[in-house]
N, C-alpha and C positions, 0 to 999 in steps of 0.2 A: 511640520511643514506649514500648518495653519495654527492660529491661536486657539486657545481653549474657548474664548468667547465666540469665535467664529463657528466652532463645532456646535456649541450650544444653540446658536442662531439657526444652523442647518436643521438640527433635530426639532426645534420648536416649529420651524416652517413646515417640515415634513408631516408633523402631527396636527397641524392646525385644523384639518377637517376630520380628525378622529384617528383612532388607532390604539392598539394595546401597547405597542413597542416600536421603536425605530432605531436604526443604527446607520453609521457612516463608515465606509471602508475605503482607505486611501492606500495606494500601492505604488512602489517604485522598485522595479526589479531589473537586474542585469544578468544576462546569461551568455555563456559561450558554448557552442556546439561544434565539435571538430570531427571530421570523418576521414579515415585513412583506409584506402581500398586499392587492391592490386599493386601494393608496394609503394604507394605515393599518396600525398595529401589530396583528397578529392574535394573537400569543401571546408570553408572556415566561415562560421556564422556567429556574429555577436549581435546582441539585441538589447534594447531598452523597452520595458513595459511600464507605462505610467498611466494611471487613471484612478477613478474613484467611483463608488457606487453608493446609493442611498436606498434603504429598504424600510417599508412600514408593514407591520404585521397587524391584521385585524381579524380576531377570531381564528379560524383555521385557514385563512388565506393571507397572501402577502403580495405586495407590489415592490418590484426592484427595478431600478433604472441605473444606468452607468454612463460615464463619459470618459474619453481618453484625454490625456494632457489637460486636466481640469484646472483652470484658474478659479479664483474666488467667484467671479461673476458666473462662470459656467456652472459651478456647484450650486449657487443660489438659484439659478434657473432650473437646475435638476431637482432641487428640493421642492420648488414650486410645482413642477410638473408631477412629481410623485404625489404631492398633496392633492392636486386636482383629480388624480385617479382614485382617491380614497373618499368614500362616503360611508361614514361609520358613526354610530350614535354614542360611542364611548371614546374618551381620550385618556390614555394612561398618564400616570404622573411622570413629569420630566425632572429627573434627579439632577442635582448639581454635579457637574463633571468633576471627578477626582482621579488624578493620575494613579494608575495601579502599576506597581513594578514587582518583579520577581528576580531572585538571583538566577542568572543565566546558567542553565544546566548543560549547555552545549558550547563549551569553549572552543574557539578556533585558534590554532597556532599559526597557520600560514594562509592568509586570505587569498583566494584564487585571483582576485583583482591585482594582487601584488606580484604575481608570477608572470614572467615574460612569456609571450606567445611561443617563442622558440623552445622554451622549456616544456610547455604543454605538448607541443608537436613531437618533442623528443620522447615523451612517454608513449605516444602512439607508435613511433618507429621502433622502440624497444619491444613493445608487445608484438608487433608484426614479425620482427626478427625471431623472437623467442618461439612463437607458434610454428614458424617455418623450420626452425632448427630442431624442434621436438621430433619431427619425423619427415622424411622425404615424401610421405604420403599426404602431408598437408599441402594442398595445392592452392587454396584460396584463403585469404584472411581479411576480415573486415573489423576495424577497430573504431569504436565511437567513444568520444570523451564529452562529458557534459559537466559544467559547473553553473551554479545558480545562486544569486544573492538577492533575497527578497526582503524589502523593508516595508512594514505595514504600520498604519495607525488606525485604530478602531475606536470610535466613540459611540456610546449607546445611551438611550433615553433612561436607562436604569442608573446612569451616573458613572459608568466605567470609561476611562480614557487610557488606552493601552498602546504602547509601541513595542514592536517585536522585529527582530532581525533573524532571518532563517538562511543558513548557508548549507549547500549540499554539493557533493562532488561524486561523480560516478565514471567508471571505465568499463566498457562492455566489449568483449571479443567474441566474434563468430569465426570458427575455424572449419574449413571444409576438407575432409579427407577423401582421397580418390584412390581406388584400387581396381584396375581393369575397368569394367563398366559400372562399378559400384561407386556411389557418391553419398557420403553421410556428413552431417553437420553436428558440431558441438558448440555450446554457448555457455559463457560465464560472464556475469556483469555485476559485480558488487558495487554498492554505493553506501555512503554514510552522510550524516549531518556533520561533515568535517570539511576542512579546506584541503589544501594540497598535501597536508600530512596524511591523507588517505593512503598515499603510496608508501608510507612507512609501515602500514598494516598489510596492505596488499601491493606487492611490487607488480609492475606491469608484466614481468616475466611469469610470476605465479598465476596471474589471471589468464594469460595466454596459454600457458601449459595445461591448465585445467580444461580450457575449451578444446584444445587439441586432443587431450586424453579422451574426452567424451566422444569426439568424432572417431577416434581410432577404435574405441570399444564397439561403437555401432558398426564399423566396417567388418568386424569379425563376428558379429552377432548373428544368430540364426533366428528363425521365425518364433514369435511369441506364442504361448499356448492360449487357449480360450476356455472359458467355463467359470464356474464359481469355485473359489479357492481362498485359502488364507493368504493375506498380503502383508508384507512389512514395508512401510514407507519410511525412508530415512528422514533425518532432521532437515532444518533450514527450509528450502523451497517446497519440501513435502507438505508444508502448512498451507499451500495454495488451495487445497481442496477445502479445508475448514474455512479459510477466508472467503472463498467464492460461494460454497454451498451452504454454509451456516452463518458466516459473519454478516453478509449482506441481508440475510433474513432476520438479523438481530438489530438492524439499523431502524431508527424511527421512520425513515423514508418508506420502508415497507410496513412496519408494525402499525404506525398511526393510521394507515389507510386499509388496515385489515387484509394486507396482501402478503402475509407471512404465516408459515405453518406454526410459528412460535407465538402468535398472538394469544394473549390471555393466559399464558402459561408460567408467569412469574411464580416462583415457589414450588414448581412442579419438577419431578424427575424427568429430564429429557435426554440424559446421556448416562453411560456407564458410570458408576460412582468413582471410578479411578480417573475420570476426566475433569480437569479444571481448565477453563479457557479464559484468557485475559486480553483486554485491549489496553495498552499502556503508552500514552503519548509523552511520558516524562523520561523515558529511558535515555540516559546521556548519549548524545551524538548518534543515535540510531536514525535510520533513513526516514522513518515516519514521525519522528519526534519534533516538537516545537514547544516553546514556553507557553504560548497562548493559542487557543483555537482561533478561527476566523470570525468569531463573534465576541472576542475579547475575554473569553473565559479561560482560566488556567487549565492546561491539559491535566489529565489525572489518570491514575491506574483504575480501570474499571474491570472488576471481576464479573464476567458475564455468566459463566457456569462454574459452580463450586461443588466439587464432589458429585457431579451429575445433576445438580439442582440449578435451574435457571434463576439467576440472581438479579440481572439487570439487562437493559437494552442500552444501545448507544443513541443518545438523544440530543438533538439541537434545540434551539429556542422555539422554532415553529412546531416541532414535534412535541416539545414539552407542553405547549398550550393545547395541542390536540389530544394528548394522552394523559394529561395531569401527572406527568412523570418528571422528576428533577432533571435539569440539563446535566450532561456528563462531560463537558469540555470536548464535544465531538463534532462541532460545527466546522466544516472545512470546505474549501473550494480551490479551484485551480488559479483563479486570478480575479481581479475586480470585475471581469465581464460576467461573472456568475454569482447568483445568490447562494449563500452557504446552505448546506444540508448535512444530515448526520452521516459521518464517514468514519472509517477505521483509520488507525494510526500504525501501531505495531501490534498485530493481533496474533496470538499464539496459544498453543496448548502447553500448559505448565509441565515441568519435568515430573517423572514418576520414579519408580524404584528398579526398573528392569534394565538390562543391558541389551544392546543389539545382538550380541552373541547368544544370549538366552532366548531371545525371540526366534532367531533362526533355528536354534536347536529343537524347538517344539514343533517344527513343521516337517512333515514327510514330503509333501508335494505342494509347492506354492510359488509365490513370486516376491522377489525383493526389488523394490523400486528405489534406486539410489538418487535419481534426479527426475523431477517431474517436468512436464512441458505445459503447453497451453491447453485450453479446453473451453467448454461451454456449460452454462448453468441456467436453469429456469428458476429464478429466485422465489416465486410464490410457492413452488413445490419442492425446491432444493434438489431436483433431478440434475445430475451432472454427468459429463463425459469428458475425461481428461486423458490426454496423451502422456505416455511415460517416455522421458528423454533417454534414460539409462536404466536398464532392468536386467535381472539375472534370475534364472530358475533356482528354486530351492529344492534339493533332493536329499532325503534322509537326514535332515537337520543340518545340512551344509550348503553353502552357496556353490552352485554348479556353473553352468555356462551362461554367457550373456545372450540376451534375446532382444529383438527390436519389433516395432509395430504393435506394442501393447497399449491398451487403453483401459482405464478404470471407469466403470459404469455403475451408478447407484443413486441414492438419495442422501443428502447431507444429514437429514433428520434420522436416517437409519444408521449411517456410518458411525455417528458418535455414540450410539447405543451398542455397536458391535466392536468397539475398541476393547481389546482383551488385555493388552499390555502397553505400558507407556514407559519410554526410556528415560535416562538421566541426562543425556547430552543435548540440551536445548541450543538451537542455533537459528539464525534468521536468514531469510532470502529477500533480495531487493526486487521491488516491482513498482509498476505504475498502475493505479486503480482508476477505472473510469466509471462515472455514474452521472447523476443529474447535474452535479456541480463541477463537472469537468474531470480532467485527469490529474491525480495527485500522487505524490510519493507515499507508498505504504509498504511496510514490512509484513511478510508472512513468516510464521515460524512454528516450530515444534521440535521436540525430541523425536527419536525413532518411535513409531507406534506399530502395533500388530492389530490388524483388523480381520475378523473371521467372516467367511462367506461373502467375499466381495466378487462381483462379476468382472472378469477380465476379458476384454475383447482382443482377439489375436487371430492367428492363422492355423494353428495346430491344436489338437487335443492334448491335454496334459498327460 
Protein backbone atom coordinates (compact mmCIF):
# COMPACT_ATOMS: atom_id res chain seq x y z
CA UNK A 1 0.00 0.00 0.00
CA UNK A 2 2.87 2.33 0.86
CA UNK A 3 6.45 2.37 -0.40
CA UNK A 4 9.36 0.83 1.46
CA UNK A 5 10.92 4.28 1.75
CA UNK A 6 7.75 5.64 3.37
CA UNK A 7 7.73 2.90 6.01
CA UNK A 8 11.39 3.70 6.77
CA UNK A 9 10.46 7.34 7.21
CA UNK A 10 7.62 6.51 9.62
CA UNK A 11 9.87 4.30 11.75
CA UNK A 12 12.63 6.92 11.85
CA UNK A 13 10.17 9.62 12.88
CA UNK A 14 8.62 7.44 15.58
CA UNK A 15 12.04 6.77 17.13
CA UNK A 16 13.44 10.30 16.92
CA UNK A 17 13.02 10.91 20.67
CA UNK A 18 14.29 7.46 21.62
CA UNK A 19 12.98 3.94 21.97
CA UNK A 20 14.24 0.38 21.77
CA UNK A 21 11.94 -0.70 18.96
CA UNK A 22 9.17 0.57 16.68
CA UNK A 23 6.68 -1.00 14.30
CA UNK A 24 3.97 0.04 11.87
CA UNK A 25 0.86 -2.08 11.29
CA UNK A 26 -1.42 -1.40 8.31
CA UNK A 27 -4.66 -3.31 7.83
CA UNK A 28 -7.35 -3.67 5.17
CA UNK A 29 -10.08 -6.15 6.13
CA UNK A 30 -13.39 -7.18 4.59
CA UNK A 31 -15.93 -9.29 6.43
CA UNK A 32 -19.45 -10.62 5.97
CA UNK A 33 -21.76 -11.55 8.85
CA UNK A 34 -25.13 -13.17 8.13
CA UNK A 35 -27.84 -14.10 10.64
CA UNK A 36 -30.73 -16.50 9.96
CA UNK A 37 -33.35 -16.71 12.70
CA UNK A 38 -36.96 -17.91 12.94
CA UNK A 39 -36.76 -19.36 9.44
CA UNK A 40 -35.71 -16.17 7.69
CA UNK A 41 -32.76 -13.88 7.06
CA UNK A 42 -32.52 -11.55 10.05
CA UNK A 43 -29.51 -9.45 9.12
CA UNK A 44 -26.83 -9.00 6.45
CA UNK A 45 -23.74 -7.06 7.43
CA UNK A 46 -20.71 -6.44 5.28
CA UNK A 47 -17.89 -4.24 6.44
CA UNK A 48 -14.52 -2.77 5.59
CA UNK A 49 -11.94 -2.15 8.30
CA UNK A 50 -9.02 -0.01 7.19
CA UNK A 51 -6.45 1.71 9.34
CA UNK A 52 -2.94 1.73 10.74
CA UNK A 53 -1.13 1.86 14.06
CA UNK A 54 2.37 2.89 15.11
CA UNK A 55 4.09 1.66 18.26
CA UNK A 56 7.30 2.51 20.11
CA UNK A 57 8.64 0.29 22.89
CA UNK A 58 11.00 1.77 25.47
CA UNK A 59 12.16 -0.50 28.26
CA UNK A 60 9.12 -2.26 29.68
CA UNK A 61 6.65 0.32 28.38
CA UNK A 62 5.12 1.18 25.04
CA UNK A 63 3.18 3.88 23.24
CA UNK A 64 0.66 2.88 20.56
CA UNK A 65 -1.54 5.17 18.50
CA UNK A 66 -3.77 4.36 15.54
CA UNK A 67 -5.85 6.05 12.86
CA UNK A 68 -8.59 4.83 10.54
CA UNK A 69 -8.46 5.26 6.76
CA UNK A 70 -4.92 6.57 7.06
CA UNK A 71 -3.37 8.36 4.10
CA UNK A 72 0.32 9.25 4.06
CA UNK A 73 -0.12 12.62 5.74
CA UNK A 74 -2.25 11.14 8.51
CA UNK A 75 0.41 8.49 9.14
CA UNK A 76 3.18 11.09 9.24
CA UNK A 77 1.18 13.03 11.81
CA UNK A 78 0.64 9.82 13.77
CA UNK A 79 4.37 9.03 13.81
CA UNK A 80 5.10 12.56 15.01
CA UNK A 81 2.51 12.28 17.80
CA UNK A 82 3.93 8.94 18.93
CA UNK A 83 7.44 10.42 19.01
CA UNK A 84 6.26 13.35 21.11
CA UNK A 85 4.90 10.91 23.70
CA UNK A 86 8.32 9.24 24.05
CA UNK A 87 11.13 10.60 26.19
CA UNK A 88 13.80 7.92 26.34
CA UNK A 89 17.57 8.20 26.53
CA UNK A 90 18.28 5.29 24.18
CA UNK A 91 17.50 4.86 20.50
CA UNK A 92 17.51 1.40 19.00
CA UNK A 93 19.16 0.74 15.68
CA UNK A 94 16.96 1.28 12.65
CA UNK A 95 17.59 -1.62 10.29
CA UNK A 96 17.20 -1.40 6.53
CA UNK A 97 13.78 -2.76 5.65
CA UNK A 98 13.96 -6.09 3.86
CA UNK A 99 10.81 -7.78 2.55
CA UNK A 100 10.30 -11.14 4.27
CA UNK A 101 8.22 -13.79 2.56
CA UNK A 102 7.17 -17.32 3.39
CA UNK A 103 5.50 -20.06 1.42
CA UNK A 104 1.79 -19.68 2.19
CA UNK A 105 0.76 -22.62 4.37
CA UNK A 106 -2.94 -21.84 4.15
CA UNK A 107 -4.06 -22.20 0.56
CA UNK A 108 -7.56 -21.00 -0.26
CA UNK A 109 -9.50 -22.64 -3.07
CA UNK A 110 -12.69 -20.54 -3.09
CA UNK A 111 -12.32 -16.94 -1.94
CA UNK A 112 -15.42 -15.89 0.03
CA UNK A 113 -15.38 -12.61 -1.89
CA UNK A 114 -15.94 -14.58 -5.11
CA UNK A 115 -19.11 -16.24 -3.79
CA UNK A 116 -22.47 -14.66 -4.53
CA UNK A 117 -24.45 -13.52 -1.49
CA UNK A 118 -27.35 -15.75 -2.55
CA UNK A 119 -25.09 -18.80 -2.29
CA UNK A 120 -24.04 -17.80 1.22
CA UNK A 121 -27.66 -17.33 2.25
CA UNK A 122 -28.47 -20.75 0.81
CA UNK A 123 -25.97 -22.27 3.26
CA UNK A 124 -27.91 -20.72 6.15
CA UNK A 125 -31.24 -21.94 4.80
CA UNK A 126 -29.92 -25.48 4.39
CA UNK A 127 -28.67 -25.52 7.98
CA UNK A 128 -32.00 -24.22 9.29
CA UNK A 129 -33.93 -26.88 7.38
CA UNK A 130 -31.61 -29.70 8.48
CA UNK A 131 -31.88 -28.80 12.17
CA UNK A 132 -35.68 -28.66 12.02
CA UNK A 133 -35.88 -31.90 10.02
CA UNK A 134 -33.72 -33.67 12.60
CA UNK A 135 -36.62 -33.76 15.06
CA UNK A 136 -40.01 -32.16 15.56
CA UNK A 137 -38.73 -31.21 19.02
CA UNK A 138 -36.35 -28.65 17.47
CA UNK A 139 -38.49 -25.53 17.67
CA UNK A 140 -35.96 -22.72 17.26
CA UNK A 141 -32.86 -22.47 15.08
CA UNK A 142 -30.33 -19.65 14.82
CA UNK A 143 -27.65 -19.83 12.12
CA UNK A 144 -24.70 -17.45 11.89
CA UNK A 145 -22.27 -17.22 8.98
CA UNK A 146 -19.00 -15.26 9.07
CA UNK A 147 -16.19 -14.81 6.60
CA UNK A 148 -13.21 -12.53 6.97
CA UNK A 149 -10.36 -11.50 4.70
CA UNK A 150 -7.61 -9.55 6.44
CA UNK A 151 -4.65 -8.05 4.56
CA UNK A 152 -1.83 -6.68 6.71
CA UNK A 153 1.54 -5.04 6.19
CA UNK A 154 3.98 -4.84 9.10
CA UNK A 155 7.23 -2.87 9.12
CA UNK A 156 9.62 -2.99 12.08
CA UNK A 157 12.69 -1.07 13.16
CA UNK A 158 14.54 -4.40 13.15
CA UNK A 159 14.26 -4.37 9.36
CA UNK A 160 11.33 -6.70 8.69
CA UNK A 161 8.74 -5.80 6.06
CA UNK A 162 5.95 -8.35 5.92
CA UNK A 163 2.72 -8.78 4.00
CA UNK A 164 0.19 -11.40 5.07
CA UNK A 165 -3.31 -12.34 3.96
CA UNK A 166 -5.58 -14.19 6.40
CA UNK A 167 -8.90 -15.71 5.30
CA UNK A 168 -11.32 -17.45 7.65
CA UNK A 169 -14.84 -18.83 7.35
CA UNK A 170 -17.21 -20.12 10.03
CA UNK A 171 -20.78 -21.40 10.35
CA UNK A 172 -22.42 -21.69 13.78
CA UNK A 173 -25.80 -23.25 14.55
CA UNK A 174 -27.80 -22.97 17.76
CA UNK A 175 -30.72 -25.40 17.98
CA UNK A 176 -33.37 -25.22 20.71
CA UNK A 177 -35.25 -28.38 21.64
CA UNK A 178 -38.62 -28.17 23.38
CA UNK A 179 -40.56 -30.93 25.12
CA UNK A 180 -43.43 -29.90 27.35
CA UNK A 181 -42.12 -27.20 29.66
CA UNK A 182 -38.50 -28.21 29.07
CA UNK A 183 -36.26 -26.22 26.74
CA UNK A 184 -32.62 -27.08 26.00
CA UNK A 185 -30.01 -25.69 23.63
CA UNK A 186 -27.36 -27.30 21.45
CA UNK A 187 -24.53 -25.50 19.67
CA UNK A 188 -21.94 -26.40 17.05
CA UNK A 189 -19.84 -23.84 15.18
CA UNK A 190 -16.76 -25.04 13.30
CA UNK A 191 -14.46 -22.64 11.48
CA UNK A 192 -11.17 -22.87 9.60
CA UNK A 193 -8.63 -20.69 7.84
CA UNK A 194 -10.40 -21.67 4.62
CA UNK A 195 -12.64 -20.07 2.06
CA UNK A 196 -16.03 -21.34 0.94
CA UNK A 197 -14.51 -24.82 0.59
CA UNK A 198 -15.12 -25.09 4.35
CA UNK A 199 -18.47 -26.57 3.38
CA UNK A 200 -16.77 -29.47 1.61
CA UNK A 201 -15.42 -30.48 5.04
CA UNK A 202 -18.48 -29.55 7.08
CA UNK A 203 -21.76 -29.49 5.23
CA UNK A 204 -24.34 -27.11 6.70
CA UNK A 205 -26.50 -30.18 7.30
CA UNK A 206 -23.84 -31.92 9.41
CA UNK A 207 -23.28 -28.78 11.50
CA UNK A 208 -27.01 -28.31 12.09
CA UNK A 209 -27.61 -31.97 12.92
CA UNK A 210 -24.85 -31.94 15.55
CA UNK A 211 -26.34 -28.86 17.22
CA UNK A 212 -29.79 -30.50 17.17
CA UNK A 213 -28.40 -33.77 18.56
CA UNK A 214 -26.85 -31.99 21.56
CA UNK A 215 -30.13 -30.20 22.29
CA UNK A 216 -32.09 -33.47 22.21
CA UNK A 217 -29.61 -35.21 24.52
CA UNK A 218 -30.07 -32.41 27.05
CA UNK A 219 -33.86 -32.77 26.85
CA UNK A 220 -33.69 -36.37 28.06
CA UNK A 221 -30.90 -35.80 30.58
CA UNK A 222 -31.35 -36.06 34.34
CA UNK A 223 -29.65 -34.03 37.03
CA UNK A 224 -25.87 -34.18 37.18
CA UNK A 225 -24.10 -35.52 40.27
CA UNK A 226 -21.92 -33.46 42.55
CA UNK A 227 -18.73 -34.24 44.38
CA UNK A 228 -15.13 -35.18 43.65
CA UNK A 229 -14.80 -37.91 41.03
CA UNK A 230 -12.79 -39.09 38.01
CA UNK A 231 -13.75 -37.23 34.84
CA UNK A 232 -13.15 -38.05 31.19
CA UNK A 233 -13.16 -35.01 28.90
CA UNK A 234 -13.52 -35.75 25.21
CA UNK A 235 -11.41 -34.23 22.46
CA UNK A 236 -11.75 -30.95 20.52
CA UNK A 237 -13.48 -28.26 22.62
CA UNK A 238 -12.60 -30.18 25.77
CA UNK A 239 -9.30 -28.33 25.38
CA UNK A 240 -10.98 -25.09 26.44
CA UNK A 241 -10.05 -25.74 30.07
CA UNK A 242 -6.33 -26.02 29.27
CA UNK A 243 -6.59 -22.94 27.04
CA UNK A 244 -8.29 -20.80 29.66
CA UNK A 245 -6.87 -22.12 32.92
CA UNK A 246 -3.29 -22.82 31.80
CA UNK A 247 -2.71 -21.24 28.39
CA UNK A 248 -3.35 -17.66 29.49
CA UNK A 249 -1.07 -18.19 32.48
CA UNK A 250 1.71 -19.15 30.04
CA UNK A 251 1.42 -15.92 28.02
CA UNK A 252 3.98 -13.18 28.58
CA UNK A 253 1.07 -10.84 29.29
CA UNK A 254 0.79 -12.58 32.67
CA UNK A 255 4.29 -13.99 33.17
CA UNK A 256 6.20 -10.74 32.51
CA UNK A 257 4.20 -8.99 35.23
CA UNK A 258 4.64 -11.84 37.72
CA UNK A 259 0.89 -12.50 37.56
CA UNK A 260 1.05 -16.22 36.80
CA UNK A 261 1.47 -19.34 38.92
CA UNK A 262 3.98 -20.51 36.29
CA UNK A 263 6.41 -17.60 36.74
CA UNK A 264 10.01 -18.72 37.18
CA UNK A 265 9.24 -22.39 36.56
CA UNK A 266 10.98 -23.02 33.24
CA UNK A 267 12.62 -26.43 33.37
CA UNK A 268 10.48 -27.57 36.28
CA UNK A 269 7.93 -30.39 36.42
CA UNK A 270 4.49 -28.73 36.41
CA UNK A 271 2.35 -31.53 34.93
CA UNK A 272 2.05 -35.29 34.84
CA UNK A 273 4.88 -36.69 32.66
CA UNK A 274 2.30 -37.98 30.16
CA UNK A 275 1.32 -34.37 29.35
CA UNK A 276 2.81 -32.47 26.43
CA UNK A 277 1.15 -29.19 25.47
CA UNK A 278 1.77 -27.18 22.32
CA UNK A 279 0.79 -23.87 20.75
CA UNK A 280 1.24 -24.06 16.98
CA UNK A 281 0.32 -21.21 14.65
CA UNK A 282 1.67 -23.01 11.57
CA UNK A 283 -0.95 -25.77 11.27
CA UNK A 284 -2.29 -25.59 7.70
CA UNK A 285 -5.71 -23.93 7.44
CA UNK A 286 -6.51 -24.20 11.14
CA UNK A 287 -8.68 -21.52 12.72
CA UNK A 288 -5.89 -19.92 14.77
CA UNK A 289 -3.17 -20.19 12.12
CA UNK A 290 -1.47 -17.48 10.09
CA UNK A 291 1.85 -17.15 8.29
CA UNK A 292 3.10 -14.25 10.42
CA UNK A 293 2.07 -12.89 13.77
CA UNK A 294 1.03 -9.25 14.13
CA UNK A 295 4.61 -8.18 14.87
CA UNK A 296 5.89 -9.56 11.57
CA UNK A 297 7.44 -12.70 13.05
CA UNK A 298 6.78 -16.10 11.44
CA UNK A 299 4.39 -18.14 13.52
CA UNK A 300 5.93 -21.30 14.93
CA UNK A 301 5.33 -24.49 16.85
CA UNK A 302 5.96 -23.72 20.52
CA UNK A 303 6.25 -26.71 22.84
CA UNK A 304 5.04 -25.25 26.12
CA UNK A 305 5.10 -28.39 28.26
CA UNK A 306 7.05 -31.50 27.27
CA UNK A 307 6.59 -34.70 29.27
CA UNK A 308 5.36 -32.57 32.15
CA UNK A 309 8.31 -30.12 32.08
CA UNK A 310 7.66 -26.42 31.42
CA UNK A 311 9.71 -25.62 28.31
CA UNK A 312 8.55 -22.23 27.06
CA UNK A 313 6.16 -19.35 27.43
CA UNK A 314 4.32 -17.55 24.61
CA UNK A 315 6.18 -14.28 24.18
CA UNK A 316 5.65 -11.12 22.14
CA UNK A 317 8.19 -8.32 21.58
CA UNK A 318 7.33 -6.28 24.67
CA UNK A 319 7.25 -9.42 26.81
CA UNK A 320 10.62 -10.46 25.39
CA UNK A 321 12.22 -7.21 26.53
CA UNK A 322 10.65 -7.52 29.98
CA UNK A 323 11.52 -11.19 30.46
CA UNK A 324 14.76 -11.59 28.49
CA UNK A 325 13.04 -14.45 26.68
CA UNK A 326 13.09 -15.00 22.88
CA UNK A 327 9.98 -13.97 20.97
CA UNK A 328 7.89 -16.96 19.90
CA UNK A 329 5.77 -15.61 17.03
CA UNK A 330 2.92 -15.04 19.48
CA UNK A 331 2.18 -11.31 19.07
CA UNK A 332 -1.46 -11.02 18.02
CA UNK A 333 -4.32 -8.53 18.02
CA UNK A 334 -7.86 -8.12 16.78
CA UNK A 335 -7.20 -5.17 14.47
CA UNK A 336 -5.16 -2.01 13.97
CA UNK A 337 -7.05 -0.50 16.93
CA UNK A 338 -5.05 -2.61 19.40
CA UNK A 339 -1.39 -2.97 20.28
CA UNK A 340 -0.27 -6.60 19.96
CA UNK A 341 0.44 -8.76 22.97
CA UNK A 342 1.24 -12.42 23.59
CA UNK A 343 -1.68 -14.63 22.53
CA UNK A 344 -2.44 -18.24 21.72
CA UNK A 345 -3.04 -19.61 18.20
CA UNK A 346 -3.90 -23.34 18.13
CA UNK A 347 -3.25 -24.59 21.66
CA UNK A 348 -3.62 -28.26 22.48
CA UNK A 349 -2.56 -31.23 24.56
CA UNK A 350 -0.63 -33.64 22.34
CA UNK A 351 -1.92 -37.19 21.71
CA UNK A 352 -1.06 -40.03 24.06
CA UNK A 353 -1.47 -43.80 23.92
CA UNK A 354 -4.88 -44.53 25.47
CA UNK A 355 -8.30 -44.93 23.90
CA UNK A 356 -11.53 -43.36 25.09
CA UNK A 357 -12.92 -46.83 25.76
CA UNK A 358 -9.93 -47.70 27.97
CA UNK A 359 -10.44 -44.55 30.02
CA UNK A 360 -14.14 -45.23 30.54
CA UNK A 361 -13.45 -48.85 31.51
CA UNK A 362 -11.22 -47.79 34.43
CA UNK A 363 -13.99 -45.81 36.19
CA UNK A 364 -16.66 -47.25 38.49
CA UNK A 365 -18.40 -43.94 39.19
CA UNK A 366 -17.56 -40.78 37.30
CA UNK A 367 -18.48 -38.33 34.58
CA UNK A 368 -17.89 -38.32 30.82
CA UNK A 369 -17.90 -34.81 29.31
CA UNK A 370 -18.49 -35.07 25.59
CA UNK A 371 -18.88 -31.34 24.97
CA UNK A 372 -17.78 -28.42 27.11
CA UNK A 373 -19.53 -25.08 27.47
CA UNK A 374 -18.35 -21.69 28.67
CA UNK A 375 -16.93 -20.71 32.01
CA UNK A 376 -14.78 -18.37 34.03
CA UNK A 377 -11.12 -18.37 35.06
CA UNK A 378 -8.97 -16.34 37.43
CA UNK A 379 -5.71 -16.26 35.39
CA UNK A 380 -3.29 -15.42 38.24
CA UNK A 381 -4.43 -18.45 40.26
CA UNK A 382 -5.81 -20.63 37.39
CA UNK A 383 -9.02 -21.25 39.40
CA UNK A 384 -11.78 -22.20 36.96
CA UNK A 385 -15.47 -23.06 36.79
CA UNK A 386 -16.72 -24.46 33.47
CA UNK A 387 -20.16 -25.63 32.42
CA UNK A 388 -20.48 -28.96 30.62
CA UNK A 389 -22.71 -28.78 27.54
CA UNK A 390 -23.12 -32.56 27.15
CA UNK A 391 -22.34 -35.08 29.89
CA UNK A 392 -22.99 -38.71 30.82
CA UNK A 393 -22.61 -40.70 34.00
CA UNK A 394 -20.01 -43.46 33.99
CA UNK A 395 -21.10 -46.57 35.91
CA UNK A 396 -19.07 -49.75 36.29
CA UNK A 397 -16.76 -48.93 33.40
CA UNK A 398 -19.52 -48.04 30.94
CA UNK A 399 -21.27 -44.88 29.76
CA UNK A 400 -24.64 -44.74 31.51
CA UNK A 401 -27.32 -42.05 31.15
CA UNK A 402 -27.02 -38.39 30.06
CA UNK A 403 -27.02 -35.69 32.74
CA UNK A 404 -27.25 -31.91 32.63
CA UNK A 405 -26.33 -29.01 34.87
CA UNK A 406 -22.78 -30.25 35.48
CA UNK A 407 -19.85 -27.91 36.00
CA UNK A 408 -16.16 -28.62 36.50
CA UNK A 409 -14.41 -26.73 39.29
CA UNK A 410 -10.70 -26.64 40.04
CA UNK A 411 -7.30 -25.12 39.32
CA UNK A 412 -5.53 -25.39 36.00
CA UNK A 413 -2.19 -25.88 37.74
CA UNK A 414 -3.70 -28.89 39.56
CA UNK A 415 -5.59 -30.45 36.67
CA UNK A 416 -2.47 -30.87 34.51
CA UNK A 417 -0.84 -32.78 37.38
CA UNK A 418 -3.92 -34.98 37.79
CA UNK A 419 -4.26 -36.05 34.15
CA UNK A 420 -3.97 -39.82 34.42
CA UNK A 421 -4.56 -40.93 30.81
CA UNK A 422 -4.24 -39.17 27.45
CA UNK A 423 -5.98 -40.45 24.33
CA UNK A 424 -4.88 -40.79 20.73
CA UNK A 425 -7.61 -38.93 18.86
CA UNK A 426 -6.60 -35.25 18.77
CA UNK A 427 -9.15 -32.76 17.45
CA UNK A 428 -9.69 -29.01 17.64
CA UNK A 429 -12.54 -26.75 18.67
CA UNK A 430 -13.20 -23.29 17.25
CA UNK A 431 -13.32 -20.26 19.51
CA UNK A 432 -12.83 -16.53 19.86
CA UNK A 433 -10.38 -15.55 22.58
CA UNK A 434 -10.59 -12.20 24.34
CA UNK A 435 -7.71 -10.41 26.07
CA UNK A 436 -5.90 -7.08 26.15
CA UNK A 437 -5.42 -6.99 22.39
CA UNK A 438 -9.05 -7.72 21.53
CA UNK A 439 -10.94 -10.77 20.31
CA UNK A 440 -9.00 -13.13 18.04
CA UNK A 441 -9.63 -16.53 16.40
CA UNK A 442 -8.05 -19.31 18.46
CA UNK A 443 -8.33 -23.08 18.36
CA UNK A 444 -8.48 -25.16 21.52
CA UNK A 445 -7.72 -28.85 21.31
CA UNK A 446 -6.90 -32.13 22.93
CA UNK A 447 -7.43 -35.86 22.62
CA UNK A 448 -9.70 -37.42 25.26
CA UNK A 449 -8.16 -37.15 28.73
CA UNK A 450 -8.92 -38.73 32.10
CA UNK A 451 -8.52 -36.54 35.19
CA UNK A 452 -8.63 -37.92 38.73
CA UNK A 453 -10.30 -36.22 41.67
CA UNK A 454 -11.98 -33.34 39.82
CA UNK A 455 -14.77 -31.48 41.60
CA UNK A 456 -18.08 -31.68 39.75
CA UNK A 457 -20.82 -29.22 40.58
CA UNK A 458 -24.29 -30.69 40.12
CA UNK A 459 -27.59 -31.32 41.85
CA UNK A 460 -27.39 -34.91 43.08
CA UNK A 461 -24.95 -37.11 44.97
CA UNK A 462 -23.18 -39.71 42.90
